[in-house]
C-alpha positions in Angstrom: 38.7 -187.6 75.0 40.2 -190.5 77.0 43.3 -191.0 75.3 44.6 -189.2 72.6 47.3 -191.8 72.3 44.7 -193.8 70.6 42.5 -193.5 67.7 39.4 -190.7 68.5 37.0 -193.1 67.0 38.3 -196.0 69.5 35.6 -197.1 71.1 34.9 -195.9 74.7 37.4 -193.0 73.5 34.6 -190.0 73.2 32.3 -189.9 76.5 29.8 -187.0 76.4 28.7 -186.2 79.9 25.6 -183.8 80.7 23.4 -183.2 83.4 20.0 -182.0 82.0 19.1 -181.6 85.9 20.3 -178.5 85.9 18.1 -176.6 83.3 15.4 -178.4 83.9 14.8 -179.6 88.1 12.2 -181.4 87.0 14.1 -184.3 86.0 15.4 -185.3 89.2 14.2 -184.9 93.4 14.9 -182.5 95.2 18.5 -182.0 96.0 19.7 -184.6 93.3 20.8 -184.7 89.4 20.7 -186.7 86.6 23.8 -187.3 85.0 23.6 -188.6 81.5 27.1 -190.1 79.8 27.5 -192.0 76.6 30.0 -193.3 73.7 30.2 -191.8 70.8 27.7 -194.1 69.1 30.8 -196.9 68.0 30.4 -199.1 70.8 31.0 -202.4 68.8 28.1 -204.4 68.4 29.2 -208.5 67.5 30.7 -208.3 71.5 26.8 -207.9 72.3 25.5 -210.4 69.6 25.8 -213.6 72.1 23.5 -212.2 74.5 20.2 -212.1 72.5 17.8 -213.7 73.5 19.4 -214.2 77.0 17.6 -213.4 80.2 20.3 -210.3 80.6 19.2 -209.7 84.0 20.7 -213.0 85.2 23.2 -213.5 83.2 26.6 -212.5 84.9 28.9 -212.3 82.1 26.5 -209.9 80.1 26.4 -208.2 83.6 30.5 -208.2 83.7 30.4 -206.8 80.2 28.3 -204.1 81.2 30.2 -203.1 83.6 33.5 -202.8 82.1 31.8 -201.0 78.8 30.7 -198.1 81.1 33.8 -198.0 82.7 35.9 -195.2 80.8 31.4 -193.5 81.2 32.4 -193.4 84.8 36.0 -192.5 84.8 35.0 -189.2 82.6 32.2 -188.0 85.0 34.8 -189.1 88.0 37.2 -186.6 86.2 35.0 -183.5 87.2 33.2 -185.3 90.4 35.6 -187.6 91.8 33.4 -189.1 94.6 30.4 -189.2 92.2 29.6 -193.0 92.9 28.9 -192.3 97.1 25.7 -190.0 96.2 24.4 -192.4 93.1 20.8 -193.4 94.6 19.5 -194.9 90.6 22.3 -196.4 88.3 21.2 -197.5 84.6 23.3 -198.9 82.0 21.8 -198.7 79.1 23.8 -201.2 76.2 23.2 -202.1 72.4 20.3 -204.4 73.3 18.9 -202.1 76.0 18.3 -199.9 72.5 17.6 -202.2 69.9 15.1 -203.7 73.2 13.5 -200.6 74.1 14.1 -198.4 71.4 13.6 -199.9 68.5 17.3 -199.8 67.2 18.8 -201.6 64.7 22.1 -202.8 66.2 21.5 -201.0 69.0 22.4 -197.7 66.9 22.8 -194.7 69.5 21.5 -191.3 68.0 20.8 -189.9 64.5 21.4 -192.0 61.1 22.5 -189.3 58.8 23.8 -189.6 55.8 27.3 -187.6 54.4 25.7 -185.0 52.0 22.2 -185.1 52.2 19.8 -183.0 53.5 18.7 -182.8 56.8 14.4 -181.4 58.0 13.5 -181.3 61.1 9.2 -181.8 60.6 
């Protein structure tokens, strides 16, 4: 939790960080690790809609918004690894548009879509 002074479900307030390569070293080259960080699935889609259909690899406003929205995740990681950026070899930032395009997720949602009170079956 970045701040207890704002609602827990405020965008960017809850960050989940994991290092899956600790459990499975094959996920990263020897001597390196994978850090996976994401917000709690409450990123507002409306701030990204203006970039639908835009070449997001070259759009300066899109790239700046990605950095701005990723900042709380980097802050969370730096709490445990203060100089993390010095060791970064590959850096990827996904957005709701990334999820919509590559994962075919409606409005870029992230995670399971489970109805409250409904059952859940694992195939």
